[in-house]
C-alpha positions as CSV (number, residue, x, y, z in Angstrom):
1,M,105.5,155.8,131.3
2,P,104.2,159.4,131.7
3,T,104.4,161.7,128.7
4,P,106.5,164.9,128.8
5,K,103.3,167.0,129.2
6,S,102.1,165.0,132.2
7,A,105.5,165.1,133.8
8,L,105.7,168.8,133.4
9,R,102.2,169.3,134.8
10,L,103.1,167.1,137.8
11,A,106.3,169.0,138.5
12,L,104.4,172.4,138.4
13,I,101.6,171.1,140.7
14,L,104.2,169.8,143.2
15,A,106.1,173.0,143.1
16,L,103.1,175.3,143.6
17,T,101.7,173.0,146.3
18,T,105.0,173.3,148.2
19,V,105.1,177.1,147.8
20,Y,101.4,177.6,148.9
21,S,101.9,175.2,151.8
22,R,105.0,177.0,153.1
23,A,103.3,180.3,152.6
24,A,100.2,179.2,154.6
25,D,102.5,177.9,157.4
26,A,104.3,181.2,157.5
27,Q,101.2,183.5,157.5
28,P,99.8,182.9,161.0
29,A,103.1,183.5,162.6
30,A,103.3,186.8,160.9
31,A,99.6,187.7,161.7
32,T,99.9,187.0,165.5
33,P,101.3,190.1,167.3
34,A,104.6,189.2,168.8
35,P,105.2,190.1,172.4
36,E,107.5,192.9,173.1
37,A,111.0,191.7,172.8
38,A,114.3,193.0,172.9
39,P,115.6,194.8,169.7
40,A,117.8,191.7,169.0
41,A,114.7,189.7,168.1
42,E,113.7,191.9,165.1
43,P,115.5,189.9,162.3
44,A,113.5,186.8,163.2
45,K,110.3,188.4,161.8
46,T,111.8,188.6,158.3
47,E,113.0,185.0,158.2
48,P,109.8,183.4,156.8
49,A,109.7,185.9,153.9
50,A,113.3,185.1,153.0
51,D,112.5,181.4,153.1
52,L,109.5,181.9,150.9
53,A,111.6,183.8,148.4
54,Q,114.2,181.1,148.4
55,Q,111.5,178.4,147.9
56,L,110.0,180.5,145.1
57,A,113.4,180.8,143.4
58,E,113.9,177.0,143.7
59,T,110.5,176.4,142.3
60,Q,111.3,178.7,139.3
61,D,114.5,176.8,138.8
62,K,112.7,173.5,138.8
63,L,110.1,174.9,136.5
64,A,112.8,176.1,134.1
65,T,114.5,172.7,134.2
66,A,111.2,171.0,133.5
67,L,110.5,173.3,130.6
68,R,114.0,172.6,129.2
69,S,113.4,168.9,129.5
70,Y,110.0,169.2,127.8
71,S,111.6,171.2,125.0
72,L,114.3,168.5,124.5
73,L,111.7,165.8,124.6
74,Q,109.6,167.6,122.1
75,T,112.6,168.1,119.8
76,E,113.5,164.4,120.1
77,N,109.9,163.4,119.3
78,D,109.8,165.6,116.2
79,Q,113.1,164.1,115.1
80,L,111.8,160.6,115.6
81,K,108.7,161.5,113.5
82,A,110.9,162.9,110.7
83,D,113.1,159.8,110.7
84,A,110.0,157.6,110.6
85,A,108.6,159.5,107.6
86,T,112.0,159.3,105.8
87,R,112.1,155.5,106.4
88,E,108.5,155.1,105.2
89,A,109.3,157.1,102.0
90,A,112.4,155.0,101.4
91,V,110.4,151.7,101.8
92,Q,107.7,153.0,99.5
93,A,110.4,154.0,96.9
94,A,112.0,150.6,97.1
95,A,108.6,148.9,96.7
96,D,107.8,151.1,93.6
97,K,111.2,150.2,92.1
98,T,110.6,146.5,92.7
99,V,107.2,146.7,91.0
100,S,108.7,148.6,88.1
101,E,111.5,146.1,87.6
102,T,109.1,143.2,87.8
103,Q,106.8,144.8,85.2
104,A,109.8,145.5,82.9
105,A,111.0,141.9,83.2
106,A,107.5,140.6,82.4
107,A,107.2,142.9,79.4
108,K,110.6,141.7,78.1
109,T,109.7,138.1,78.6
110,T,106.4,138.6,76.7
111,S,108.3,140.4,73.9
112,D,110.8,137.6,73.6
113,A,108.0,135.0,73.5
114,L,106.2,137.0,70.8
115,A,109.4,137.2,68.7
116,Q,110.0,133.5,69.1
117,A,106.4,132.8,68.1
118,A,106.8,135.0,65.0
119,A,110.1,133.3,64.0
120,L,108.4,129.9,64.4
121,R,105.5,131.0,62.2
122,D,107.9,132.1,59.5
123,E,109.7,128.8,59.7
124,V,106.4,126.9,59.5
125,R,105.4,129.0,56.4
126,Q,108.8,128.2,54.8
127,L,108.4,124.5,55.5
128,Q,104.9,124.6,54.1
129,S,106.2,126.3,50.9
130,Q,109.0,123.7,50.7
131,S,106.5,120.9,51.1
132,A,104.2,122.3,48.4
133,A,107.2,122.6,46.1
134,L,108.2,119.0,46.8
135,A,104.6,117.8,46.2
136,A,104.6,119.6,42.9
137,E,107.9,118.1,41.9
138,N,106.6,114.6,42.9
139,A,103.5,115.1,40.8
140,Q,105.6,116.2,37.8
141,L,107.8,113.1,38.2
142,R,104.7,110.8,38.4
143,T,103.3,112.5,35.2
144,R,106.5,112.0,33.3
145,L,106.9,108.5,34.5
146,A,103.3,107.7,33.3
147,L,104.0,109.3,29.9
148,T,107.3,107.5,29.4
149,G,105.7,104.0,29.8
150,N,107.7,100.7,30.1
151,P,111.4,100.6,29.2
152,P,112.3,99.6,25.6
153,G,112.3,95.8,24.8
154,T,109.8,94.8,27.5
155,T,107.0,92.5,26.7
156,L,104.8,93.4,29.7
157,V,101.8,95.6,29.6
158,N,101.2,98.1,32.3
159,P,98.5,97.0,34.7
160,T,95.2,98.9,34.4
161,R,95.0,99.6,38.1
162,P,97.8,99.7,40.7
163,G,97.7,96.4,42.7
164,T,95.7,94.5,40.1
165,A,97.3,91.1,39.3
166,A,96.9,91.4,35.5
167,A,98.3,88.7,33.3
168,A,101.3,89.6,31.2
169,V,100.6,89.7,27.5
170,L,103.4,89.1,25.1
171,Q,103.8,91.9,22.6
172,P,106.4,92.2,19.8
173,A,109.3,94.4,20.7
174,P,109.2,97.8,19.0
175,A,111.4,98.1,16.0
176,T,113.1,101.3,17.2
177,P,113.9,102.1,20.8
178,A,112.0,104.9,22.2
179,P,114.0,108.1,22.8
180,E,115.2,108.6,26.3
181,A,113.2,111.2,28.2
182,A,115.2,114.1,29.6
183,P,115.5,113.9,33.3
184,A,113.2,116.2,35.2
185,P,114.9,119.3,36.7
186,R,115.3,119.2,40.4
187,T,114.2,122.2,42.5
188,H,115.2,123.3,46.0
189,T,113.4,125.8,48.3
190,I,115.7,128.1,50.3
191,V,115.3,127.7,54.1
192,P,117.1,129.5,56.9
193,G,120.7,128.4,57.1
194,D,121.0,127.5,53.5
195,S,124.1,128.5,51.4
196,L,125.2,127.5,47.9
197,T,128.0,125.3,49.3
198,K,125.5,123.4,51.5
199,I,123.1,122.9,48.7
200,S,125.9,121.7,46.4
201,K,127.0,119.3,49.1
202,K,123.4,118.0,49.5
203,Y,122.8,117.3,45.8
204,Y,126.3,116.6,44.5
205,G,128.1,115.3,47.5
206,T,130.7,118.1,47.2
207,P,130.5,121.9,48.1
208,N,132.6,122.8,45.0
209,R,129.7,122.9,42.5
210,W,128.0,125.9,43.9
211,E,128.9,128.1,40.9
212,E,126.8,125.7,38.6
213,I,123.8,126.3,40.9
214,M,124.2,130.1,40.8
215,K,124.6,130.2,37.0
216,A,121.5,128.0,36.6
217,N,119.4,130.6,38.6
218,P,120.5,134.0,37.4
219,G,117.1,135.6,38.0
220,V,116.9,134.4,41.6
221,I,120.5,134.4,43.0
222,K,122.2,137.7,42.4
223,N,125.4,136.8,44.3
224,S,126.7,133.9,46.4
225,E,126.3,135.8,49.7
226,S,122.6,136.8,49.3
227,I,120.0,134.0,48.8
228,P,116.3,135.0,49.3
229,L,114.5,132.8,51.8
230,G,111.6,130.9,50.4
231,A,112.8,131.1,46.8
232,V,112.6,127.9,44.6
233,I,115.8,127.4,42.6
234,T,116.7,124.8,40.0
235,I,119.4,122.2,40.6
236,P,121.1,121.5,37.3
């Protein structure tokens, strides 16, 4: 498909070729002396010049039409270029927005994962603290049990080593029963989700004894609505 410039060039060449060809055809007839004729033949000498002027006017009209067509095509081409640039800018903006949204979503996911990891670490530390408290309580119970010895009235001697099949030795029963040892106080480590009613339900089977627990820990529990996490409280 010819471009607007090549079409305009072709139209100009054709128009000028036609004009020059017609002018060349008309020139010899004008140069050759015409024979004497009657006065009525005089207007025929000016006919080629009139035709040439008419052809020149037609050529100029064609040239003006070609120029208008070229101008319209040039304007349309500029408009198409502007539309293409606008579409490219819109596509680039959409791509940038998509990249920004993807980065924001990834950052939010990473932040949520870090928050969950921090919460899990806190929970692990609380469980470790609770485990250490339970281990200490277990050690205290073992020590008290070892210090208490066998129940009053028994005639068996404690074995020297756990698992050793030592023979039982008869011993005289003590004259007076040994005083009963006070029960070891129970402790509880506060974990997420704990409340005084839940702790009361766990240790007493009823949620109604929460006031006893609060009164037994005045230095730790200030009020029933605020219990510090990780604190070790005494269960009376």
